C-alpha positions as CSV (number, residue, x, y, z in Angstrom):
1,L,96.1,115.7,88.1
2,P,94.4,113.5,85.4
3,F,91.0,114.7,86.6
4,P,89.3,118.0,87.7
5,L,88.6,118.7,91.3
6,T,84.9,118.7,92.3
7,G,83.2,121.9,93.3
8,A,83.2,120.6,96.9
9,Q,86.9,119.9,96.9
10,K,87.6,123.4,95.6
11,R,85.4,125.0,98.2
12,V,87.0,123.1,101.0
13,I,90.6,123.9,99.8
14,K,89.6,127.6,99.7
15,E,88.3,127.4,103.3
16,I,91.6,125.8,104.3
17,R,93.8,128.3,102.4
18,K,91.9,131.1,104.1
19,D,92.5,129.6,107.5
20,M,96.2,129.1,106.8
21,G,96.6,132.7,105.8
22,S,94.7,134.1,108.8
23,G,97.7,134.3,111.1
24,Q,96.0,131.9,113.6
25,Q,96.2,128.2,114.0
26,M,93.7,126.3,111.9
27,N,91.7,123.6,113.6
28,R,89.3,122.2,111.0
29,L,87.3,119.0,110.7
30,L,86.9,117.6,107.2
31,Q,84.0,115.3,106.8
32,G,83.3,113.3,103.6
33,D,82.3,109.9,102.4
34,V,84.9,107.3,101.5
35,G,86.0,108.1,98.0
36,S,85.0,111.8,98.2
37,G,88.6,113.0,97.8
38,K,89.6,113.9,101.4
39,T,93.1,112.7,100.9
40,L,93.6,114.8,97.8
41,V,92.3,117.9,99.7
42,A,94.7,117.0,102.6
43,L,97.6,116.6,100.1
44,M,96.9,119.9,98.4
45,S,96.8,121.6,101.8
46,M,100.1,120.0,102.8
47,L,101.6,121.3,99.6
48,I,100.6,124.8,100.5
49,A,102.5,124.4,103.8
50,I,105.6,122.9,102.0
51,D,105.5,125.7,99.5
52,N,105.8,128.1,102.5
53,G,108.9,126.3,103.9
54,F,107.2,124.0,106.4
55,Q,106.9,120.2,106.8
56,A,103.6,118.3,107.0
57,C,102.5,115.1,108.7
58,I,99.5,112.8,108.2
59,M,98.7,110.4,111.1
60,A,96.5,107.3,110.5
61,P,95.2,104.8,113.1
62,T,96.6,101.7,111.4
63,E,99.7,100.7,109.5
64,I,97.6,99.5,106.6
65,L,95.8,102.9,106.3
66,A,99.2,104.7,106.6
67,E,100.6,102.6,103.8
68,Q,97.6,103.3,101.7
69,H,98.0,107.0,102.3
70,L,101.7,106.8,101.4
71,A,100.9,105.0,98.1
72,T,98.1,107.5,97.2
73,I,100.2,110.5,98.0
74,Q,103.3,109.3,96.1
75,G,101.1,108.4,93.2
76,M,99.5,111.9,93.1
77,L,102.9,113.6,93.4
78,G,104.3,111.5,90.5
79,G,107.7,113.1,89.7
80,M,107.4,116.2,92.0
81,D,110.4,117.1,94.1
82,V,108.6,116.3,97.4
83,N,110.2,113.8,99.9
84,V,107.5,111.6,101.5
85,E,108.5,109.1,104.1
86,L,106.6,106.4,106.2
87,L,107.0,106.0,109.9
88,T,105.2,103.1,111.6
89,G,106.2,100.5,114.2
90,M,107.4,98.3,111.4
91,V,110.0,100.9,110.2
92,K,113.1,99.9,112.2
93,G,116.9,100.1,112.2
94,K,118.7,102.1,109.5
95,R,115.5,103.0,107.7
96,R,114.0,104.5,110.9
97,K,117.2,106.4,111.7
98,A,117.2,107.9,108.2
99,V,113.6,109.0,108.5
100,L,114.2,110.6,111.9
101,E,117.3,112.4,110.6
102,G,115.4,113.6,107.5
103,L,112.6,115.0,109.8
104,A,115.1,116.7,112.1
105,N,117.1,118.3,109.2
106,G,114.0,119.2,107.2
107,S,114.8,117.0,104.1
108,V,111.6,115.1,104.7
109,N,108.7,117.2,103.5
110,I,105.7,114.9,104.3
111,L,105.7,112.2,107.0
112,V,102.9,109.6,106.8
113,G,102.6,107.4,109.9
114,T,100.7,105.9,112.7
115,H,101.0,106.6,116.5
116,A,104.8,106.3,115.9
117,V,104.8,109.9,114.8
118,I,104.0,111.1,118.3
119,E,106.9,109.3,119.9
120,D,109.5,111.6,121.7
121,T,112.2,110.5,119.3
122,V,110.4,112.1,116.4
123,Q,111.5,115.7,116.0
124,F,110.6,118.0,113.0
125,A,112.7,120.8,111.8
126,R,109.7,123.0,110.9
127,L,106.3,121.2,111.3
128,G,103.5,123.5,109.9
129,F,100.6,121.3,108.9
130,V,99.2,118.2,110.6
131,V,96.5,115.9,109.2
132,V,94.8,113.3,111.5
133,D,92.8,110.7,109.6
134,E,89.9,108.9,111.3
135,Q,90.4,111.4,114.1
136,H,87.9,109.7,116.4
137,R,90.5,106.9,116.8
138,F,92.9,109.2,118.5
139,G,92.6,111.0,121.8
140,V,92.9,114.7,122.5
141,A,96.2,114.1,124.2
142,Q,97.6,112.2,121.2
143,R,96.7,115.1,118.9
144,A,98.1,117.6,121.3
145,R,101.5,115.7,121.3
146,L,101.6,116.4,117.6
147,W,101.0,120.1,118.2
148,N,104.0,120.1,120.6
149,K,106.3,119.0,117.8
150,S,106.6,122.5,116.6
151,D,107.7,125.8,118.1
152,N,104.4,127.4,116.8
153,P,101.3,125.2,116.8
154,P,100.8,123.7,113.4
155,H,97.6,124.0,111.4
156,V,95.5,120.9,112.1
157,L,93.1,119.2,109.7
158,V,91.2,116.2,111.2
159,M,89.4,114.0,108.7
160,T,86.5,111.6,109.1
161,A,84.3,109.5,106.8
162,T,81.8,109.1,109.6
163,P,78.7,111.3,108.8
164,I,78.2,113.7,111.7
165,P,75.2,116.1,111.6
166,R,76.5,119.7,111.7
167,T,74.9,120.5,115.0
168,L,76.4,117.4,116.6
169,A,79.8,118.2,115.1
170,M,79.7,121.7,116.5
171,T,78.7,120.3,120.0
172,I,81.4,117.6,120.1
173,Y,84.1,119.4,118.2
174,G,83.3,123.0,119.2
175,D,86.9,123.9,118.9
176,L,86.9,122.9,115.2
177,D,85.6,124.6,112.1
178,V,83.7,122.1,110.0
179,S,84.1,121.5,106.2
180,V,82.0,118.9,104.4
181,I,82.8,117.3,101.0
182,D,79.3,116.7,99.9
183,E,80.0,115.8,96.3
184,L,81.6,112.6,95.0
185,P,84.0,112.7,92.0
186,P,82.5,111.5,88.7
187,G,82.1,107.8,88.5
188,R,82.2,107.3,92.3
189,K,79.2,105.8,94.0
Protein backbone atom coordinates (compact mmCIF):
# COMPACT_ATOMS: atom_id res chain seq x y z
CA LEU A 1 0.00 0.00 0.00
CA PRO A 2 1.22 3.53 -0.70
CA PHE A 3 0.11 4.61 2.79
CA PRO A 4 0.23 3.21 6.33
CA LEU A 5 -2.85 1.76 8.00
CA THR A 6 -4.36 3.80 10.82
CA GLY A 7 -4.22 2.49 14.35
CA ALA A 8 -7.97 1.86 14.23
CA GLN A 9 -7.67 -0.17 11.01
CA LYS A 10 -4.89 -2.28 12.54
CA ARG A 11 -6.94 -2.86 15.69
CA VAL A 12 -10.02 -3.95 13.74
CA ILE A 13 -8.00 -6.27 11.47
CA LYS A 14 -6.53 -7.92 14.59
CA GLU A 15 -10.06 -8.41 15.99
CA ILE A 16 -11.17 -9.99 12.71
CA ARG A 17 -8.08 -12.23 12.48
CA LYS A 18 -8.69 -13.42 16.03
CA ASP A 19 -12.31 -14.26 15.17
CA MET A 20 -11.30 -16.06 11.99
CA GLY A 21 -8.83 -18.23 13.90
CA SER A 22 -11.24 -19.08 16.73
CA GLY A 23 -12.79 -22.13 15.08
CA GLN A 24 -16.23 -20.51 15.21
CA GLN A 25 -18.13 -18.50 12.63
CA MET A 26 -17.38 -14.79 12.89
CA ASN A 27 -20.35 -12.40 12.86
CA ARG A 28 -18.98 -8.89 13.16
CA LEU A 29 -20.40 -5.42 12.53
CA LEU A 30 -17.82 -2.93 11.26
CA GLN A 31 -18.85 0.67 11.76
CA GLY A 32 -16.94 3.65 10.43
CA ASP A 33 -17.45 6.98 8.72
CA VAL A 34 -17.32 7.27 4.95
CA GLY A 35 -13.62 7.42 4.07
CA SER A 36 -12.44 5.71 7.26
CA GLY A 37 -11.06 2.69 5.39
CA LYS A 38 -13.71 0.02 5.90
CA THR A 39 -13.24 -1.36 2.37
CA LEU A 40 -9.50 -1.78 2.93
CA VAL A 41 -10.15 -3.62 6.20
CA ALA A 42 -12.67 -5.84 4.38
CA LEU A 43 -10.20 -6.54 1.57
CA MET A 44 -7.38 -7.45 3.94
CA SER A 45 -9.78 -9.79 5.76
CA MET A 46 -10.85 -11.37 2.45
CA LEU A 47 -7.16 -11.89 1.59
CA ILE A 48 -6.71 -13.85 4.83
CA ALA A 49 -9.54 -16.15 3.71
CA ILE A 50 -8.05 -16.50 0.21
CA ASP A 51 -4.63 -17.24 1.67
CA ASN A 52 -6.27 -20.12 3.54
CA GLY A 53 -7.83 -21.60 0.39
CA PHE A 54 -11.27 -19.99 0.52
CA GLN A 55 -13.26 -17.63 -1.68
CA ALA A 56 -14.72 -14.32 -0.54
CA CYS A 57 -17.71 -12.25 -1.53
CA ILE A 58 -18.77 -8.66 -0.96
CA MET A 59 -22.43 -7.75 -1.47
CA ALA A 60 -23.51 -4.12 -1.94
CA PRO A 61 -27.07 -2.76 -2.21
CA THR A 62 -26.65 -1.01 -5.58
CA GLU A 63 -24.84 -1.66 -8.85
CA ILE A 64 -23.03 1.67 -8.58
CA LEU A 65 -21.65 0.81 -5.14
CA ALA A 66 -20.69 -2.69 -6.32
CA GLU A 67 -18.82 -1.19 -9.27
CA GLN A 68 -17.07 1.27 -6.93
CA HIS A 69 -16.01 -1.61 -4.67
CA LEU A 70 -14.72 -3.53 -7.69
CA ALA A 71 -12.62 -0.57 -8.88
CA THR A 72 -11.29 0.09 -5.37
CA ILE A 73 -10.40 -3.54 -4.73
CA GLN A 74 -8.75 -4.01 -8.12
CA GLY A 75 -6.78 -0.81 -7.58
CA MET A 76 -5.55 -1.94 -4.16
CA LEU A 77 -4.61 -5.39 -5.47
CA GLY A 78 -2.62 -3.86 -8.37
CA GLY A 79 -0.72 -6.76 -9.91
CA MET A 80 -1.49 -9.40 -7.27
CA ASP A 81 -2.62 -12.80 -8.51
CA VAL A 82 -6.17 -12.49 -7.17
CA ASN A 83 -9.12 -12.99 -9.53
CA VAL A 84 -11.88 -10.48 -8.74
CA GLU A 85 -15.17 -10.57 -10.65
CA LEU A 86 -18.39 -8.53 -10.69
CA LEU A 87 -21.89 -10.02 -10.62
CA THR A 88 -24.89 -7.71 -10.90
CA GLY A 89 -28.13 -7.77 -12.85
CA MET A 90 -26.29 -6.03 -15.70
CA VAL A 91 -23.80 -8.91 -16.13
CA LYS A 92 -25.45 -11.18 -18.69
CA GLY A 93 -24.79 -13.82 -21.34
CA LYS A 94 -21.28 -15.21 -21.84
CA ARG A 95 -19.81 -12.90 -19.19
CA ARG A 96 -22.28 -14.10 -16.55
CA LYS A 97 -21.72 -17.74 -17.51
CA ALA A 98 -17.94 -17.29 -17.18
CA VAL A 99 -18.30 -15.69 -13.73
CA LEU A 100 -20.62 -18.47 -12.51
CA GLU A 101 -18.23 -21.15 -13.81
CA GLY A 102 -15.29 -19.40 -12.13
CA LEU A 103 -17.13 -19.36 -8.81
CA ALA A 104 -18.09 -23.02 -9.08
CA ASN A 105 -14.58 -24.20 -10.00
CA GLY A 106 -12.84 -21.90 -7.50
CA SER A 107 -10.90 -19.78 -10.01
CA VAL A 108 -12.73 -16.63 -8.88
CA ASN A 109 -11.23 -15.55 -5.56
CA ILE A 110 -13.40 -12.50 -4.77
CA LEU A 111 -16.92 -11.87 -6.03
CA VAL A 112 -18.23 -8.31 -5.84
CA GLY A 113 -21.93 -7.97 -6.47
CA THR A 114 -25.44 -6.95 -5.61
CA HIS A 115 -28.48 -9.09 -4.70
CA ALA A 116 -27.46 -11.14 -7.78
CA VAL A 117 -24.94 -13.02 -5.61
CA ILE A 118 -27.73 -14.69 -3.60
CA GLU A 119 -29.50 -16.13 -6.65
CA ASP A 120 -29.78 -19.93 -6.69
CA THR A 121 -27.58 -20.16 -9.81
CA VAL A 122 -24.62 -18.72 -7.90
CA GLN A 123 -22.60 -21.57 -6.39
CA PHE A 124 -19.18 -21.17 -4.79
CA ALA A 125 -16.54 -23.89 -4.68
CA ARG A 126 -15.39 -22.87 -1.19
CA LEU A 127 -16.93 -19.68 0.21
CA GLY A 128 -15.23 -18.73 3.47
CA PHE A 129 -15.73 -15.00 3.96
CA VAL A 130 -18.70 -12.73 3.26
CA VAL A 131 -18.83 -8.94 3.48
CA VAL A 132 -22.21 -7.20 3.42
CA ASP A 133 -21.92 -3.45 2.83
CA GLU A 134 -24.62 -1.07 4.01
CA GLN A 135 -26.04 -4.10 5.76
CA HIS A 136 -29.21 -2.32 6.89
CA ARG A 137 -30.32 -2.38 3.24
CA PHE A 138 -30.47 -6.19 3.32
CA GLY A 139 -32.80 -8.40 5.30
CA VAL A 140 -31.79 -11.21 7.61
CA ALA A 141 -33.12 -13.76 5.09
CA GLN A 142 -30.96 -12.29 2.33
CA ARG A 143 -27.83 -12.50 4.48
CA ALA A 144 -28.77 -16.06 5.48
CA ARG A 145 -28.95 -17.08 1.81
CA LEU A 146 -25.27 -16.14 1.52
CA TRP A 147 -24.43 -18.33 4.51
CA ASN A 148 -26.10 -21.26 2.76
CA LYS A 149 -23.75 -20.95 -0.21
CA SER A 150 -21.10 -22.85 1.75
CA ASP A 151 -20.99 -26.27 3.42
CA ASN A 152 -19.66 -24.57 6.55
CA PRO A 153 -21.07 -21.15 7.44
CA PRO A 154 -18.63 -18.49 6.19
CA HIS A 155 -17.26 -15.73 8.37
CA VAL A 156 -19.50 -12.66 8.04
CA LEU A 157 -18.48 -9.01 8.23
CA VAL A 158 -21.29 -6.49 7.91
CA MET A 159 -20.32 -2.86 7.34
CA THR A 160 -22.13 0.39 7.90
CA ALA A 161 -21.26 4.08 7.76
CA THR A 162 -24.32 4.88 9.85
CA PRO A 163 -23.20 5.86 13.36
CA ILE A 164 -24.87 3.56 15.85
CA PRO A 165 -24.27 4.02 19.58
CA ARG A 166 -22.65 0.87 20.98
CA THR A 167 -25.54 0.12 23.35
CA LEU A 168 -28.06 0.39 20.50
CA ALA A 169 -25.86 -1.72 18.22
CA MET A 170 -25.68 -4.43 20.87
CA THR A 171 -29.48 -4.35 21.23
CA ILE A 172 -30.28 -4.41 17.52
CA TYR A 173 -27.39 -6.61 16.44
CA GLY A 174 -26.97 -8.74 19.55
CA ASP A 175 -25.70 -11.62 17.43
CA LEU A 176 -22.83 -9.48 16.11
CA ASP A 177 -19.58 -8.41 17.69
CA VAL A 178 -18.99 -4.70 17.06
CA SER A 179 -15.82 -3.06 15.74
CA VAL A 180 -15.52 0.67 15.18
CA ILE A 181 -13.03 2.50 12.99
CA ASP A 182 -12.89 5.72 14.98
CA GLU A 183 -9.91 7.29 13.23
CA LEU A 184 -9.74 8.72 9.71
CA PRO A 185 -6.66 8.29 7.52
CA PRO A 186 -4.42 11.37 7.30
CA GLY A 187 -5.90 14.02 5.02
CA ARG A 188 -9.47 12.75 5.26
CA LYS A 189 -12.10 15.00 6.83
